[in-house]
Structures are given as structure tokens and as C-alpha cells.
C-alpha positions in Angstrom: -1.2 -17.2 11.2 -1.4 -13.4 11.2 2.4 -13.2 11.1 2.5 -15.5 8.0 -0.1 -13.3 6.3 1.8 -10.2 7.1 5.0 -11.8 5.7 3.1 -12.7 2.5 1.7 -9.1 2.1 5.1 -7.5 2.7 6.8 -10.0 0.3 4.3 -9.2 -2.5 4.2 -5.4 -2.1 6.6 -2.5 -2.2 6.6 0.8 -0.5 5.6 3.6 -2.8 4.7 6.4 -0.4 1.0 6.1 -1.2 1.4 7.3 -4.8 -0.7 4.5 -6.3 -3.7 5.4 -4.1 -3.2 9.1 -3.9 -5.8 10.0 -6.6 -8.4 7.8 -4.9 -8.0 8.4 -1.2 -8.9 11.7 0.2 -6.7 11.4 3.3 -3.6 11.0 1.2 -4.4 14.1 -0.8 -4.9 16.0 2.5 -1.5 14.7 3.8 -3.0 12.8 6.7 -1.1 9.8 7.9 -2.7 6.3 7.4 -1.5 2.9 8.4 1.7 1.7 6.7 -0.1 -0.7 4.4 -1.8 2.2 2.6 1.6 3.3 1.4 2.4 0.0 -0.4 1.5 -1.3 -3.8 1.7 -4.8 -5.4 5.0 -5.7 -6.9 3.3 -6.8 -10.1 0.3 -4.6 -10.8 -1.9 -6.8 -13.2 -4.2 -3.9 -14.2 -1.4 -1.6 -15.6 
């Protein structure tokens, strides 16, 4: 089941280097590495 959820997440997100979250996540501003999922954003961002 976890593999299927991972596939869904990866299929609905794209890597953006953490740009979408950078203003909101202190660790990204400091240059600290986070898990790879922090560096992805939704393909279709409904709130933009």
C-alpha cells in the first residue's frame, strides 16, 4: 500500500528544488537538507 501511495504522490508532484516552500520553511532558507518530498510541489497548484 505504501508503494502505491508513493507512486501517487510522485505522479502528482514535480521537483522544484524547494522553491514553493522556501519562504515558509526555515531549514530551506538556511540551506539545510530535508527529505526529498520537501523539494516537490503539486503539478496543478489550485491556490495560484
